[in-house]
C-alpha positions in Angstrom: -48.5 -0.7 -2.9 -45.7 -2.7 -4.5 -42.0 -2.5 -3.8 -41.0 1.1 -3.1 -38.6 2.9 -5.3 -36.7 6.1 -4.8 -34.2 8.3 -6.6 -31.0 9.1 -4.8 -30.8 13.0 -5.6 -28.8 14.6 -8.3 -29.8 14.5 -12.0 -27.8 16.3 -14.8 -28.4 20.0 -15.2 -30.1 21.2 -18.4 -28.1 23.4 -20.9 -29.7 26.6 -19.8 -28.7 26.0 -16.2 -25.2 25.0 -17.1 -24.9 28.2 -19.2 -26.1 30.4 -16.3 -23.7 28.7 -14.0 -20.8 29.5 -16.2 -21.5 33.0 -17.0 -24.8 34.4 -15.8 -25.5 36.9 -13.0 -27.3 36.1 -9.9 -30.6 36.8 -11.2 -30.2 34.8 -14.3 -28.9 32.0 -12.3 -31.7 31.9 -9.9 -34.3 31.9 -12.5 -32.4 29.0 -14.5 -32.3 27.0 -11.2 -35.9 27.6 -10.5 -36.8 26.5 -14.2 -34.7 23.4 -13.8 -36.4 22.3 -10.6 -39.6 22.7 -12.0 -38.8 20.8 -15.1 -37.1 18.0 -13.2 -40.2 17.5 -11.1 -42.5 17.6 -14.0 -40.6 15.0 -15.8 -40.2 12.6 -12.7 -44.0 12.9 -12.3 -44.6 12.1 -16.0 -42.4 9.0 -15.7 -44.5 7.8 -12.8 -42.0 8.1 -10.0 -43.8 7.7 -6.6 -41.2 9.7 -4.7 -39.6 12.7 -6.2 -36.4 14.7 -5.8 -35.5 18.3 -7.0 -32.4 16.8 -8.9 -30.2 19.1 -6.8 -30.5 21.7 -9.6 -29.7 24.5 -7.2 -26.9 22.9 -5.3 -23.1 23.5 -6.2 -22.6 19.9 -5.2 -24.2 17.3 -3.1 -21.3 17.8 -0.6 -20.6 21.5 -0.4 -24.0 23.1 -0.4 -23.9 23.9 3.5 -20.6 26.0 3.1 -21.2 27.9 -0.1 -20.3 31.5 0.6 -18.6 30.7 4.0 -15.8 32.8 5.2 -12.8 31.1 6.8 -12.1 28.5 4.0 -8.9 27.8 2.2 -8.9 25.9 -1.1 -6.4 23.2 0.0 -8.3 20.6 1.8 -8.7 16.9 1.5 -8.2 15.5 -2.0 -10.4 12.8 -3.3 -8.7 10.8 -6.1 -10.8 9.0 -8.7 -9.8 5.8 -10.7 -9.5 7.7 -14.0 -6.9 10.1 -12.5 -9.0 13.2 -11.9 -9.5 14.7 -8.4 -12.0 16.6 -6.3 -10.7 18.7 -3.4 -12.6 19.9 -0.5 -11.9 23.2 1.1 -10.0 23.5 4.5 -11.6 25.2 7.5 -9.4 28.0 8.8 -11.5 29.6 11.5 -14.5 28.9 13.6 -17.3 29.0 14.5 -18.6 26.5 12.0 -22.0 27.3 10.7 -24.0 26.2 7.7 -24.7 29.0 5.2 -27.6 27.1 3.6 -29.9 24.4 5.0 -31.5 21.8 2.8 -35.0 22.6 3.7 -34.8 25.6 1.5 -34.3 23.3 -1.5 -37.1 21.0 -0.1 -39.7 23.9 0.3 -39.1 25.1 -3.4 -39.5 21.7 -4.7 -42.7 21.0 -2.8 -44.3 24.1 -4.4 -44.3 22.1 -7.7 -45.8 19.0 -6.6 -48.3 17.2 -4.4 -46.4 13.9 -4.4 -43.8 13.0 -1.8 -40.5 14.6 -2.1 -37.3 13.2 -0.4 -34.3 15.5 0.6 -30.7 14.4 0.5 -28.3 16.1 2.9 -24.6 15.6 3.3 -23.6 13.4 6.3 -21.7 15.1 9.2 -18.8 12.6 8.6 -18.0 14.2 5.2 -17.9 17.7 6.5 -15.7 16.6 9.3 -13.0 16.4 6.7 -13.0 20.1 6.5 -11.1 20.4 9.9 -7.4 20.3 9.4 -5.3 17.7 11.1 -3.0 20.3 12.8 -6.0 22.0 14.4 -7.1 25.7 14.3 -5.8 28.1 16.8 -8.6 29.2 19.1 -11.0 26.7 17.8 -10.2 23.2 19.0 -11.6 20.1 17.3 -14.0 19.4 20.1 -15.7 22.8 19.7 -15.9 22.3 15.8 -17.5 18.8 16.4 -20.0 20.3 18.7 -20.9 22.8 16.1 -20.9 20.4 13.3 -23.4 18.2 15.1 -25.8 20.9 16.1 -25.7 22.1 12.3 -26.2 18.6 11.0 -29.1 18.1 13.3 -30.8 21.2 12.3 -30.3 20.4 8.7 -32.0 17.1 9.1 -34.7 18.4 11.5 -35.5 21.3 9.3 -36.4 18.9 6.3 -38.4 16.6 8.4 -40.4 19.5 9.8 -40.8 20.8 6.1 -42.4 17.6 5.2 -39.7 15.5 3.6 -40.8 12.0 2.8 -37.6 10.8 3.8 -34.2 12.7 4.6 -31.1 10.8 3.1 -27.7 11.3 4.4 -25.2 11.0 1.6 -22.2 8.8 3.1 -20.1 8.3 0.0 -17.1 8.8 2.3 -17.9 5.5 4.2 -16.4 3.2 1.4 -13.7 5.8 0.6 -12.6 5.7 4.3 -11.5 2.1 3.9 -9.0 3.1 1.2 -7.7 6.0 3.2 -7.4 3.7 6.4 -7.6 0.0 5.6 -7.7 -0.7 9.3 -11.4 0.5 9.6 -10.5 3.0 12.3 -11.7 5.9 10.2 -14.8 4.2 9.3 -15.6 3.6 13.0 -15.1 7.3 13.7 -17.4 8.2 10.8 -20.1 5.9 11.9 -19.7 7.1 15.6 -20.0 10.7 14.6 -23.1 10.2 12.4 -24.8 8.2 15.2 -24.2 11.2 17.6 -26.6 13.1 15.3 -29.0 10.3 14.6 -29.3 9.6 18.3 -30.9 13.1 18.5 -33.9 12.0 16.8 -36.8 9.7 18.0 -37.4 6.3 16.7 -40.4 7.5 14.6 -38.1 10.3 13.1 -35.3 7.9 12.3 -37.9 5.8 10.4 -37.9 8.8 7.9 -34.0 9.0 7.9 -31.9 7.0 5.5 -28.3 6.6 4.6 -26.8 6.2 1.1 -23.6 4.5 0.3 -21.8 4.1 -3.0 -18.1 4.2 -4.4 -18.6 7.8 -5.6 -19.7 8.7 -9.2 -18.1 11.6 -11.0 -17.2 12.1 -14.7 -17.9 8.5 -15.2 -15.4 7.3 -12.7 -15.5 6.3 -9.1 -13.2 6.7 -6.0 -13.5 3.4 -4.1 -15.3 0.7 -6.3 -12.3 -1.4 -5.7 -12.9 -1.5 -1.9 -14.7 -4.7 -0.8 -18.1 -4.1 0.5 -17.4 -6.7 3.2 -15.4 -4.2 5.2 -18.1 -1.5 4.9 -21.5 -3.1 5.1 -21.4 -4.6 8.6 -20.5 -1.3 9.9 -22.7 0.7 7.8 -25.7 -1.1 9.3 -24.6 0.0 12.7 -25.8 3.4 11.7 -29.2 4.1 13.6 -31.3 5.0 10.6 -34.5 3.5 9.1 -33.5 3.2 5.4 -30.4 2.2 3.7 -29.7 2.9 0.0 -26.9 0.5 -1.3 -25.2 0.7 -4.6 -25.5 -2.7 -6.2 -26.2 -2.6 -10.1 -22.5 -1.9 -10.8 -21.2 -4.6 -8.3 -19.3 -7.5 -10.1 -20.7 -9.9 -7.4 -24.2 -8.8 -6.3 -25.3 -12.0 -4.7 -22.3 -12.0 -2.5 -23.2 -8.4 -1.4 -26.8 -9.4 -1.0 -25.7 -12.2 1.5 -23.8 -9.7 3.5 -26.8 -7.3 3.5 -29.1 -10.0 4.6 -26.8 -11.0 7.4 -26.5 -7.5 8.9 -29.5 -5.4 8.0 -30.9 -4.2 11.3 -34.4 -5.2 12.5 -37.1 -3.0 11.1 -34.9 -1.3 8.6 -35.5 -1.2 4.7 -32.9 -1.6 2.2 -33.0 0.0 -1.2 -30.8 -1.8 -3.6 -29.4 0.0 -6.6 -30.8 -1.4 -9.9 -29.4 1.2 -12.4 -25.9 2.3 -12.8 -25.7 6.1 -13.4 -22.2 6.1 -14.9 -22.9 3.4 -17.5 -24.1 5.1 -20.8 -26.2 1.9 -21.6 -29.7 2.4 -20.4 -31.1 -0.7 -18.5 -34.2 -2.3 -19.7 -37.2 -2.8 -17.4 -36.7 -6.5 -17.7 -33.2 -6.2 -16.5 -34.3 -4.1 -13.4 -37.0 -6.6 -12.8 -34.4 -9.5 -12.7 -32.2 -7.5 -10.4 -35.0 -7.0 -8.0 -36.0 -10.7 -8.2 -32.4 -11.5 -7.3 -32.5 -9.3 -4.3 -35.7 -10.8 -3.1 -34.1 -14.3 -3.1 -31.9 -12.9 -0.3 -34.1 -10.3 1.5 -37.7 -10.2 2.8 -39.7 -8.5 0.1 -41.5 -6.3 2.8 -38.0 -4.8 3.6 -36.9 -4.3 0.1 -36.8 -1.3 -2.2 -35.0 0.0 -5.2 -33.1 3.1 -6.2 -30.3 4.1 -8.5 -26.8 3.3 -7.5 -25.9 6.9 -7.0 -27.1 10.3 -8.0 -26.5 11.3 -11.5 -23.9 14.1 -11.9 -23.6 14.9 -8.1 -21.1 17.7 -8.9 -22.8 20.5 -10.9 -20.1 20.7 -13.5 -20.2 16.9 -14.4 -21.6 16.8 -17.9 -20.6 13.1 -18.6 -24.1 11.8 -18.4 -26.9 13.4 -20.3 -30.1 14.5 -18.8 -32.1 12.3 -21.3 -30.1 9.2 -20.3 -30.8 9.9 -16.6 -34.5 10.1 -17.1 -34.4 7.0 -19.3 -32.7 5.0 -16.5 -35.1 6.3 -13.9 -38.0 5.3 -16.0 -36.5 1.7 -16.5 -36.2 1.6 -12.6 -39.8 2.5 -12.1 -41.2 0.2 -14.6 -38.8 -2.8 -13.7 -39.6 -2.5 -10.1 -43.3 -2.6 -10.9 -42.8 -5.6 -13.0 -40.9 -7.3 -10.1 -43.7 -6.3 -7.7 -46.3 -8.0 -9.9 -44.1 -11.1 -10.3 -43.8 -11.3 -6.4 -47.4 -10.5 -5.8 -46.9 -7.4 -3.6 
């Protein structure tokens, strides 16, 4: 079988989809999204990807898809600053009850119409959506009621994807590393982990084997929001999440061996860690040999039977991010697939 390799989620949108997003009607947009999903899956198959994604071609962003079209939102929510000076801002919830407007199984079902290969589905972690609730509360809708609603909706989002045949459901947890910048004491991170575990505990051990968690320092417009936060503060707590798979950004880390030592010391029994071997915001395309060597380095620290590879992050996780071309993304994915195969052959697996 070799070392498993999986994408993270997003892939840059093609020009026709970007044009439809900026000025087309609903019918034109839906057609462009469907065409982009079909093209994404076809190209990933042609590369030889053993596990596919839809590239999030129909999502407005990896984070906000569940609340698209939701009433009771104000635009002045939490602000996420990036290293280059630009920001992203979440909306603020103004009224309850909190209900997802879109569940991710709809994206998965559409993708599976185009392929017989395994398809994974990314969902947003409930900890990220917890940031929608304002610090001063909402009259008539206490935080406990919001959290109860959030947990139920997050469970339904994951369970719907498992029931629809997802190979793996991946919780996007980019706010984990960011939390240590917002609260260096680690208290916010503890709260995030506890909240996510309340959802994960609703699943059986067999179901959790098909659930993973992705961590990265964010990637938007060739910048990050928390790459300067030391992984040593995050990873031991991250591995307290009761999931079967972990996807860890590594290719862009300045000290990968030190990170791998932390991973090796804290990886839960039975879990698989997928290490990032391509950097989505670096315009230089990795060679298969570079990927191979990164995998071999990881195998010096981790049991090969518990090792996989991935991209560091999704490519262009916000739909309006055009900093990375679609062609570069597919070239990097091809290098990941080929380089992982080279490492598998070298390791005899």
